[in-house]
KEBAVEX-792544 format. One record per residue (C-alpha): residue in one letter; x, y, z; residue number from 1. Coordinates in Angstrom, 3 decimals. Last residue first. Layout:
<zanus>
<marza=a&east=X&north=Y&up=Z&gugu=NUM> .
...
</zanus>
This chain:
<zanus>
<marza=r&east=-31.728&north=-111.168&up=69.076&gugu=70> .
<marza=l&east=-31.527&north=-111.567&up=72.934&gugu=69> .
<marza=s&east=-32.102&north=-115.475&up=73.456&gugu=68> .
<marza=t&east=-33.334&north=-117.778&up=75.624&gugu=67> .
<marza=v&east=-35.948&north=-115.391&up=77.843&gugu=66> .
<marza=a&east=-37.278&north=-117.113&up=80.602&gugu=65> .
<marza=p&east=-41.011&north=-117.894&up=80.596&gugu=64> .
<marza=p&east=-43.059&north=-115.472&up=82.476&gugu=63> .
<marza=r&east=-44.060&north=-116.410&up=86.188&gugu=62> .
<marza=h&east=-47.490&north=-116.653&up=87.057&gugu=61> .
<marza=l&east=-48.841&north=-115.845&up=90.515&gugu=60> .
<marza=t&east=-49.596&north=-112.176&up=89.937&gugu=59> .
<marza=s&east=-50.657&north=-112.435&up=86.412&gugu=58> .
<marza=r&east=-52.706&north=-115.473&up=87.341&gugu=57> .
<marza=q&east=-54.562&north=-113.457&up=90.266&gugu=56> .
<marza=t&east=-54.960&north=-110.497&up=88.479&gugu=55> .
<marza=a&east=-56.803&north=-112.664&up=85.396&gugu=54> .
<marza=g&east=-58.995&north=-114.281&up=88.237&gugu=53> .
<marza=l&east=-60.367&north=-111.013&up=89.454&gugu=52> .
<marza=t&east=-60.465&north=-110.718&up=93.364&gugu=51> .
<marza=l&east=-57.437&north=-108.814&up=93.296&gugu=50> .
<marza=p&east=-59.354&north=-105.703&up=92.007&gugu=49> .
<marza=s&east=-57.100&north=-104.246&up=88.940&gugu=48> .
<marza=a&east=-54.924&north=-101.286&up=89.712&gugu=47> .
<marza=s&east=-55.540&north=-97.754&up=88.420&gugu=46> .
<marza=s&east=-57.720&north=-97.032&up=91.709&gugu=45> .
<marza=g&east=-60.802&north=-94.444&up=90.607&gugu=44> .
<marza=a&east=-63.342&north=-96.746&up=92.732&gugu=43> .
<marza=v&east=-61.369&north=-99.142&up=94.767&gugu=42> .
<marza=g&east=-60.782&north=-102.512&up=93.697&gugu=41> .
<marza=s&east=-57.510&north=-102.963&up=95.450&gugu=40> .
<marza=s&east=-56.861&north=-99.936&up=97.865&gugu=39> .
<marza=a&east=-56.852&north=-102.392&up=101.127&gugu=38> .
<marza=i&east=-54.608&north=-105.078&up=99.532&gugu=37> .
<marza=q&east=-51.996&north=-102.407&up=98.716&gugu=36> .
<marza=s&east=-52.336&north=-100.523&up=101.812&gugu=35> .
<marza=i&east=-51.693&north=-103.887&up=103.640&gugu=34> .
<marza=v&east=-48.591&north=-105.099&up=101.578&gugu=33> .
<marza=g&east=-47.271&north=-101.440&up=101.952&gugu=32> .
<marza=v&east=-47.808&north=-101.567&up=105.868&gugu=31> .
<marza=a&east=-46.153&north=-105.167&up=106.330&gugu=30> .
<marza=a&east=-43.210&north=-104.093&up=103.998&gugu=29> .
<marza=f&east=-42.517&north=-101.163&up=106.404&gugu=28> .
<marza=a&east=-42.993&north=-103.451&up=109.524&gugu=27> .
<marza=v&east=-40.710&north=-106.052&up=108.245&gugu=26> .
<marza=s&east=-38.154&north=-103.221&up=107.356&gugu=25> .
<marza=g&east=-38.437&north=-101.540&up=110.969&gugu=24> .
<marza=i&east=-37.923&north=-104.843&up=112.654&gugu=23> .
<marza=l&east=-35.095&north=-105.702&up=110.794&gugu=22> .
<marza=m&east=-33.478&north=-102.324&up=111.382&gugu=21> .
<marza=g&east=-34.123&north=-102.326&up=114.982&gugu=20> .
<marza=w&east=-32.591&north=-105.886&up=115.258&gugu=19> .
<marza=g&east=-29.520&north=-104.557&up=113.358&gugu=18> .
<marza=l&east=-29.042&north=-101.303&up=115.397&gugu=17> .
<marza=k&east=-29.688&north=-103.222&up=118.722&gugu=16> .
<marza=t&east=-25.861&north=-104.148&up=119.065&gugu=15> .
<marza=t&east=-24.507&north=-107.565&up=119.345&gugu=14> .
<marza=w&east=-25.148&north=-108.702&up=115.706&gugu=13> .
<marza=v&east=-23.889&north=-105.609&up=114.088&gugu=12> .
<marza=k&east=-20.694&north=-105.452&up=116.205&gugu=11> .
<marza=r&east=-20.005&north=-109.187&up=115.529&gugu=10> .
<marza=v&east=-20.159&north=-108.639&up=111.701&gugu=9> .
<marza=e&east=-18.044&north=-105.402&up=112.107&gugu=8> .
<marza=a&east=-15.239&north=-107.414&up=113.923&gugu=7> .
<marza=g&east=-15.448&north=-110.370&up=111.665&gugu=6> .
<marza=v&east=-14.937&north=-107.922&up=108.664&gugu=5> .
<marza=a&east=-11.889&north=-106.481&up=110.720&gugu=4> .
<marza=t&east=-10.446&north=-109.810&up=111.812&gugu=3> .
<marza=n&east=-10.714&north=-110.990&up=107.864&gugu=2> .
<marza=m&east=-8.960&north=-107.876&up=106.858&gugu=1> .
</zanus>
């Protein structure tokens, strides 16, 4: 079993498939971030502009952890 898993890992690292998928996913994420930034504050957009302090705080603020589920 360990040799089979090792062979699969070696296959992914030695073929171009893994690198192509990595480059594709990074490019897809970059396009998503750029489109979100570009559409921020556009009239008719449901999202608040990123220039507002409240939007920046809500983006960067992590809510407190839930301690109990009563």
